C-alpha positions as CSV (number, residue, x, y, z in Angstrom):
1,M,-20.6,-2.9,-18.4
2,K,-17.3,-1.6,-19.9
3,Q,-14.7,-4.0,-21.3
4,K,-11.1,-3.3,-21.9
5,H,-8.9,-5.9,-23.6
6,Y,-5.1,-5.9,-22.9
7,S,-3.6,-7.8,-25.8
8,D,-0.1,-8.0,-24.4
9,L,-1.5,-9.7,-21.3
10,G,-4.3,-11.7,-22.9
11,E,-6.7,-10.3,-20.3
12,T,-10.1,-8.5,-20.5
13,L,-11.1,-6.3,-17.6
14,Y,-14.8,-5.6,-17.0
15,S,-15.8,-2.6,-15.0
16,E,-19.0,-0.8,-13.9
17,T,-19.7,2.1,-11.6
18,L,-22.9,1.4,-9.7
19,S,-25.6,4.1,-9.0
20,N,-24.4,4.4,-5.4
21,G,-20.8,5.1,-6.7
22,L,-19.2,1.7,-5.9
23,R,-16.6,1.0,-8.6
24,V,-16.7,-2.7,-9.6
25,Y,-13.9,-4.5,-11.5
26,L,-14.1,-8.1,-12.7
27,L,-11.3,-10.1,-14.2
28,P,-12.3,-13.7,-15.3
29,K,-9.3,-16.1,-15.4
30,T,-9.6,-19.3,-17.3
31,G,-8.0,-22.3,-15.8
32,F,-8.3,-21.1,-12.3
33,H,-10.6,-22.9,-9.8
34,K,-10.4,-20.2,-7.2
35,S,-11.8,-16.7,-7.0
36,Y,-10.4,-13.8,-5.0
37,A,-12.1,-10.5,-4.1
38,V,-10.9,-7.3,-2.5
39,M,-13.1,-4.5,-1.3
40,T,-11.1,-1.3,-0.7
41,T,-11.8,2.1,0.8
42,D,-9.6,5.1,0.0
43,Y,-9.0,5.6,3.7
44,G,-5.9,4.8,5.7
45,S,-3.9,5.8,8.7
46,I,-3.0,9.3,7.4
47,D,-6.7,10.4,7.2
48,Q,-7.0,11.5,10.8
49,S,-8.5,15.0,10.1
50,F,-11.5,15.5,7.9
51,V,-14.9,17.1,7.5
52,P,-17.5,14.4,8.2
53,L,-20.0,13.5,5.5
54,N,-22.8,16.1,5.6
55,G,-20.9,18.0,8.2
56,S,-19.3,21.5,8.2
57,K,-16.7,21.5,10.9
58,P,-13.4,19.5,10.7
59,V,-12.6,16.8,13.2
60,T,-9.4,15.1,14.2
61,Q,-9.5,11.5,15.3
62,P,-6.9,9.5,17.2
63,A,-4.0,8.0,15.4
64,G,-4.6,4.3,14.5
65,I,-8.4,4.6,14.1
66,A,-8.4,3.3,10.5
67,H,-6.6,0.2,11.6
68,F,-8.9,-0.1,14.7
69,L,-12.0,0.2,12.5
70,E,-10.7,-2.6,10.2
71,H,-10.3,-4.9,13.2
72,K,-13.8,-4.2,14.5
73,M,-15.7,-4.5,11.2
74,F,-15.7,-8.3,11.4
75,E,-17.6,-8.5,14.7
76,K,-21.4,-8.1,14.6
77,A,-24.1,-8.2,17.2
78,D,-24.8,-11.9,16.8
79,H,-22.0,-13.4,14.7
80,D,-18.5,-12.9,13.4
81,A,-17.9,-12.4,9.7
82,F,-15.0,-14.8,9.8
83,D,-17.4,-17.6,10.7
84,T,-19.8,-16.7,7.9
85,F,-17.0,-16.9,5.3
86,A,-15.8,-20.2,6.8
87,H,-19.4,-21.6,6.5
88,F,-19.3,-20.9,2.8
89,G,-15.8,-22.2,2.3
90,G,-14.2,-18.8,2.1
91,S,-10.9,-17.6,3.7
92,S,-11.0,-14.0,4.7
93,N,-8.6,-11.3,5.9
94,A,-8.1,-7.5,5.9
95,F,-5.2,-5.0,6.0
96,T,-4.7,-1.3,6.5
97,S,-2.0,0.9,4.9
98,F,-1.2,4.6,5.2
99,T,-3.9,5.4,2.5
100,H,-6.2,2.3,2.1
101,T,-8.1,-0.3,4.0
102,S,-8.9,-3.5,2.2
103,Y,-11.1,-6.5,3.1
104,L,-10.7,-9.7,1.1
105,F,-11.6,-13.4,0.7
106,S,-10.6,-16.3,-1.5
107,A,-12.9,-19.3,-2.2
108,T,-13.2,-22.2,-4.6
109,H,-17.0,-22.4,-4.3
110,N,-20.0,-20.3,-3.3
111,L,-18.7,-17.0,-4.9
112,K,-22.2,-15.4,-4.7
113,E,-22.6,-16.1,-1.0
114,N,-19.0,-15.0,-0.1
115,L,-19.4,-11.8,-2.1
116,E,-22.6,-11.0,-0.3
117,T,-20.9,-11.7,3.0
118,L,-18.1,-9.3,2.1
119,L,-20.4,-6.5,1.0
120,D,-22.8,-6.9,3.9
121,F,-20.2,-7.0,6.8
122,V,-18.2,-4.1,5.3
123,Q,-21.3,-1.9,4.9
124,D,-23.0,-2.8,8.2
125,P,-20.9,-1.5,11.2
126,Y,-21.6,-2.6,14.8
127,F,-19.7,-1.2,17.7
128,T,-20.4,-1.0,21.5
129,E,-18.4,0.4,24.4
130,Q,-17.7,-3.1,25.6
131,T,-16.4,-4.5,22.3
132,V,-14.4,-1.4,21.6
133,N,-12.7,-1.5,25.0
134,K,-11.9,-5.2,24.6
135,E,-10.3,-4.5,21.2
136,K,-8.0,-1.8,22.8
137,G,-6.3,-4.6,24.7
138,I,-5.9,-6.8,21.7
139,I,-4.5,-4.0,19.5
140,G,-2.4,-2.8,22.3
141,Q,-0.6,-6.2,22.4
142,E,-0.1,-5.9,18.6
143,I,1.4,-2.5,19.0
144,Q,3.8,-3.7,21.7
145,M,4.8,-6.6,19.4
146,Y,5.7,-4.2,16.7
147,E,7.6,-2.0,19.1
148,D,9.7,-5.1,20.0
149,D,10.4,-6.0,16.4
150,P,13.6,-4.3,15.0
151,N,12.5,-4.7,11.4
152,S,9.2,-2.9,12.1
153,R,11.0,-0.2,14.1
154,A,13.5,0.3,11.3
155,Y,10.9,0.7,8.6
156,F,8.3,2.8,10.5
157,G,11.0,4.8,12.2
158,T,12.5,5.7,8.9
159,I,9.1,6.8,7.5
160,A,8.6,8.9,10.6
161,N,12.0,10.5,10.0
162,L,11.1,11.3,6.4
163,Y,7.8,12.9,7.4
164,P,8.2,14.1,11.0
165,D,5.4,16.6,10.9
166,Q,2.9,14.6,8.8
167,P,0.4,11.8,9.8
168,L,2.8,9.4,8.1
169,A,5.0,9.8,11.2
170,D,2.3,7.9,13.2
171,D,2.4,4.1,13.2
172,I,-0.5,2.6,11.2
173,A,-1.8,0.9,14.3
174,G,-1.4,4.1,16.4
175,S,0.0,4.1,19.9
176,I,-1.4,2.6,23.1
177,E,-2.2,6.1,24.2
178,S,-3.9,7.1,21.0
179,I,-6.1,4.0,20.7
180,S,-7.2,4.4,24.3
181,Q,-9.1,7.6,23.2
182,I,-11.2,5.8,20.5
183,K,-14.9,5.6,21.2
184,P,-17.7,3.8,19.2
185,A,-19.0,7.2,18.0
186,D,-15.6,7.9,16.4
187,L,-15.7,4.6,14.5
188,Y,-19.3,5.2,13.3
189,L,-18.2,8.7,12.1
190,A,-15.2,7.4,10.2
191,H,-17.3,4.6,8.7
192,E,-20.0,6.9,7.6
193,T,-17.5,9.3,5.9
194,F,-15.0,6.9,4.3
195,Y,-17.0,3.7,3.8
196,H,-19.5,5.3,1.5
197,P,-19.7,3.2,-1.7
198,S,-18.5,6.2,-3.8
199,N,-15.2,6.0,-1.9
200,M,-14.8,2.3,-2.4
201,S,-14.0,-0.3,-5.1
202,L,-14.5,-4.0,-5.4
203,F,-12.2,-6.1,-7.5
204,V,-13.0,-9.8,-8.2
205,V,-10.7,-12.1,-10.1
206,G,-10.6,-15.8,-10.9
207,R,-13.3,-18.2,-11.9
208,L,-16.3,-16.0,-12.5
209,D,-18.9,-15.0,-15.1
210,P,-18.7,-11.2,-15.4
211,A,-22.4,-10.6,-16.2
212,E,-23.6,-13.0,-13.5
213,T,-21.2,-11.7,-10.9
214,L,-22.1,-8.1,-11.6
215,A,-25.8,-9.0,-11.3
216,W,-25.2,-10.4,-7.8
217,I,-23.4,-7.3,-6.8
218,Q,-26.0,-4.9,-8.2
219,A,-28.8,-6.8,-6.5
220,N,-27.0,-6.7,-3.1
221,Q,-26.4,-2.9,-3.4
222,S,-29.8,-2.0,-4.7
223,A,-31.4,-3.5,-1.6
224,K,-29.5,-1.0,0.6
225,Q,-29.9,2.7,1.3
226,F,-26.9,5.1,1.3
227,A,-26.5,8.8,1.8
228,Q,-26.0,10.9,-1.3
229,P,-22.3,10.8,-2.2
230,A,-20.2,13.9,-1.5
231,P,-16.6,14.8,-2.0
232,I,-14.5,14.0,1.1
233,K,-12.7,16.9,2.6
234,R,-9.4,15.6,4.0
235,I,-7.3,17.9,6.1
236,L,-3.5,17.5,6.1
237,P,-0.9,19.7,7.9
238,P,0.8,22.3,5.7
239,A,3.3,20.9,3.2
240,S,6.8,20.7,4.7
241,Q,10.1,19.5,3.4
242,Q,11.4,18.8,6.9
243,V,13.4,15.6,7.3
244,I,15.2,14.2,10.3
245,K,18.7,13.4,9.0
246,H,19.9,10.8,11.4
247,K,18.7,8.7,14.3
248,R,20.2,5.9,16.3
249,L,18.2,3.4,18.4
250,S,19.5,0.7,20.8
251,M,17.6,-2.6,20.8
252,P,18.5,-6.2,21.7
253,V,19.7,-7.2,18.2
254,E,22.7,-9.4,17.4
255,R,23.9,-7.2,14.5
256,P,23.4,-3.5,13.7
257,K,20.7,-2.6,11.1
258,A,21.1,0.4,8.8
259,T,18.2,2.0,7.0
260,I,18.4,4.8,4.4
261,G,15.2,6.6,3.5
262,I,14.9,8.9,0.5
263,R,11.9,11.1,0.4
264,G,11.0,12.5,-3.0
265,L,10.4,16.2,-2.8
266,D,9.7,16.6,-6.6
267,D,6.2,17.1,-7.9
268,L,4.8,13.8,-9.3
269,P,3.1,13.8,-12.7
270,T,-0.5,12.6,-13.0
271,G,-2.2,9.7,-14.8
272,I,-0.1,7.3,-16.8
273,E,2.9,9.6,-16.5
274,R,2.9,8.7,-12.8
275,L,3.1,5.0,-13.6
276,K,5.9,5.8,-16.1
277,Y,7.7,7.7,-13.3
278,E,7.4,4.8,-10.9
279,D,8.6,2.2,-13.4
280,A,11.5,4.4,-14.5
281,L,12.6,4.8,-10.9
282,S,12.4,1.1,-10.4
283,L,14.5,0.3,-13.4
284,G,17.0,3.0,-12.3
285,F,17.4,1.5,-8.8
286,T,17.8,-2.0,-10.2
287,L,20.6,-0.7,-12.4
288,L,22.2,1.0,-9.5
289,L,21.7,-1.4,-6.6
290,G,20.0,-4.5,-8.0
291,E,21.7,-7.9,-7.3
292,T,23.4,-7.9,-10.7
293,A,24.6,-4.3,-10.5
294,P,28.5,-3.9,-10.4
295,D,28.3,-1.7,-7.3
296,F,26.1,-4.2,-5.5
297,L,28.5,-7.0,-6.3
298,S,31.5,-4.9,-5.2
299,L,29.9,-4.0,-1.8
300,Y,28.9,-7.6,-1.3
301,D,32.4,-8.9,-2.0
302,K,33.8,-6.4,0.5
303,G,31.3,-7.5,3.2
304,I,29.7,-4.1,3.4
305,I,26.3,-5.5,2.5
306,D,25.0,-9.0,2.5
307,D,21.9,-11.0,1.6
308,S,19.8,-8.9,4.1
309,F,20.2,-5.8,1.8
310,G,17.1,-4.7,-0.1
311,Y,15.1,-1.7,-1.1
312,N,11.5,-0.8,-1.7
313,I,10.0,2.0,-3.9
314,E,6.7,3.3,-2.7
315,L,4.3,5.7,-4.3
316,Q,1.0,6.5,-2.6
317,R,-1.4,9.3,-2.1
318,G,0.6,12.3,-0.9
319,A,4.0,10.7,-0.7
320,H,6.8,8.9,-2.5
321,H,10.0,7.5,-1.2
322,V,12.6,4.7,-1.4
323,I,13.7,2.7,1.7
324,M,17.0,0.8,1.6
325,A,17.9,-1.4,4.5
326,G,20.2,-4.2,5.6
327,E,22.2,-5.7,8.5
328,A,25.8,-4.4,8.6
329,D,28.7,-5.0,10.9
330,D,29.8,-1.5,10.1
331,P,26.7,0.7,9.6
332,E,28.8,3.8,8.8
333,A,30.6,2.0,6.0
334,F,27.2,0.8,4.7
335,E,25.7,4.3,4.7
336,T,28.8,5.9,3.2
337,A,29.0,3.4,0.4
338,V,25.3,3.5,-0.5
339,L,25.0,7.3,-0.3
340,D,28.1,7.6,-2.5
341,I,26.4,5.5,-5.2
342,L,23.3,7.8,-5.0
343,D,25.5,10.9,-5.2
344,H,26.9,9.7,-8.5
345,A,23.7,8.1,-9.8
346,T,23.6,10.1,-13.0
347,E,27.1,9.2,-14.0
348,K,26.7,5.6,-13.1
349,L,23.5,5.2,-15.0
350,A,25.1,6.8,-18.1
351,T,27.6,3.9,-18.1
352,A,24.9,1.2,-17.5
353,K,23.3,1.4,-21.0
354,D,24.6,-2.0,-21.9
355,R,22.6,-3.5,-19.1
356,F,19.4,-1.6,-19.7
357,E,17.6,-4.0,-22.0
358,A,18.3,-7.0,-19.8
359,V,16.9,-5.2,-16.8
360,Q,13.9,-4.0,-18.8
361,R,13.2,-7.5,-20.0
362,E,13.4,-8.8,-16.5
363,A,10.9,-6.2,-15.3
364,I,8.5,-7.1,-18.0
365,G,8.8,-10.8,-17.2
366,S,8.3,-10.2,-13.5
367,T,5.2,-8.1,-14.3
368,L,3.8,-10.8,-16.6
369,S,4.4,-13.6,-14.1
370,S,2.5,-11.6,-11.4
371,F,-0.6,-12.1,-13.5
372,N,-0.5,-15.8,-12.6
373,S,-1.4,-14.8,-9.1
374,L,-5.0,-13.8,-8.3
375,E,-3.8,-12.2,-5.0
376,A,-1.1,-10.1,-6.7
377,I,-3.5,-8.8,-9.3
378,A,-6.2,-7.8,-6.9
379,N,-3.9,-6.4,-4.1
380,Q,-1.8,-4.3,-6.5
381,F,-4.7,-2.8,-8.4
382,D,-5.3,0.9,-7.6
383,D,-7.9,2.7,-9.7
384,R,-7.1,6.1,-8.3
385,L,-3.3,6.5,-8.1
386,Y,-2.6,6.6,-11.9
387,G,-5.8,8.2,-13.2
388,E,-7.2,6.0,-16.0
389,A,-4.1,3.8,-16.0
390,S,-3.5,0.8,-13.8
391,L,-1.2,-2.1,-13.4
392,F,-2.7,-3.6,-16.6
393,D,-0.9,-0.8,-18.5
394,E,2.5,-1.5,-16.8
395,V,3.9,-3.9,-19.4
396,S,3.4,-1.5,-22.2
397,V,4.7,1.4,-20.1
398,I,7.9,-0.6,-19.2
399,K,8.4,-1.5,-22.9
400,A,8.2,2.1,-24.0
401,L,10.8,3.3,-21.4
402,T,14.2,4.4,-22.6
403,M,17.5,4.8,-20.8
404,N,17.1,8.5,-21.0
405,D,13.7,8.3,-19.3
406,V,15.4,6.4,-16.5
407,I,18.3,8.8,-16.1
408,Q,16.0,11.8,-16.1
409,T,13.6,10.3,-13.6
410,V,16.2,9.1,-11.1
411,S,18.0,12.5,-11.4
412,Q,14.8,14.4,-10.8
413,F,14.0,12.2,-7.8
414,L,17.4,12.4,-6.2
415,S,18.2,16.1,-7.0
416,T,15.9,17.5,-4.4
417,A,15.4,14.4,-2.2
418,G,15.4,14.5,1.6
419,I,17.6,11.7,3.0
420,S,17.4,10.1,6.4
421,V,19.6,7.5,8.0
422,Q,18.6,5.3,10.9
423,E,20.7,2.8,12.8
424,I,19.6,0.1,15.2
425,V,22.5,-1.0,17.3
426,P,22.9,-3.8,19.9
427,G,21.9,-2.6,23.4
428,D,19.2,-2.6,26.0
């Protein structure tokens, strides 16, 4: 088992790739009484078209199938995995993103039994026509709930505007029409292809003994048979820089909502340089539009933005973007002011050098404090996005950044960016 010690964090990460390809990461945390585990497959809502494992012809499955599969994995022929976790004192959940599906539990006791429950139910699918058709109604209600939620419509609508001809334009849950097409055979095919251990990772953090925990996992996996691992052939539409510039939607809201999406059209670096890019972009936007930035305070004092304003930087497989949103009595003034700041980002950052160290220290402190949360560590860990680097390298990366790095990264991101504006205004 490999060990990597991070002196700036006081943490030691243990890792092992099993013979079936499953990547296991163990992080013991002294002083914690709880353990937290996340099992993740590199499979999300955008992976609709692919060549099945051991197949030769590509298939395209309905939008929302990754999320549908996540829902159905807990139900078995004679029990529900939620009940098994509860029996051993574990609390479980799952979530699907554009690129990943994760299953998790937390527990203060019975780590071995809860780990075995997690591994067993994720690797043993069970679907029937009756249970699949029943789930269509349940997820259909969930989709309708999101369609009635202005915040959800603002976020996913902006993503769709930024990537109108890509699978990212489809809601993670799909549509009522798309999920109506899902059959048990589709779910089995997706599971066989994307839930192979070689496409999955298991991260366990908290009160644990690394050698003992790894032995439990190895014993569980060695008792199972899996197909030989093979590279997954994902099929995406041809690369396009098309962006829908503006949309307006009427909904029963009290105040208008304005959302500005910025799609990066630059080529991302690989490995630790990608992590450096993300952290530099984060520092840059904090200097431009963070709560202590002069422009933020000016717009706040003028009433153009308020406490609802925020932004989110997202890097994931195949896409990177920034989403800024807030309620605004005058959406046009909101959009004009924020876009003007972005238009002059390079000049504004050049005059922000005196605030750089404070923002840098704040980012380091925030990263360090996140290591006090088992959930934050496990849920943010991604062993594929940054090559050999991970969130454990983030503190050292942030420390090494310079103001010139920030200016260069933000300028690179914005110089070719595709920008989309969406408004949600009061109406029926």
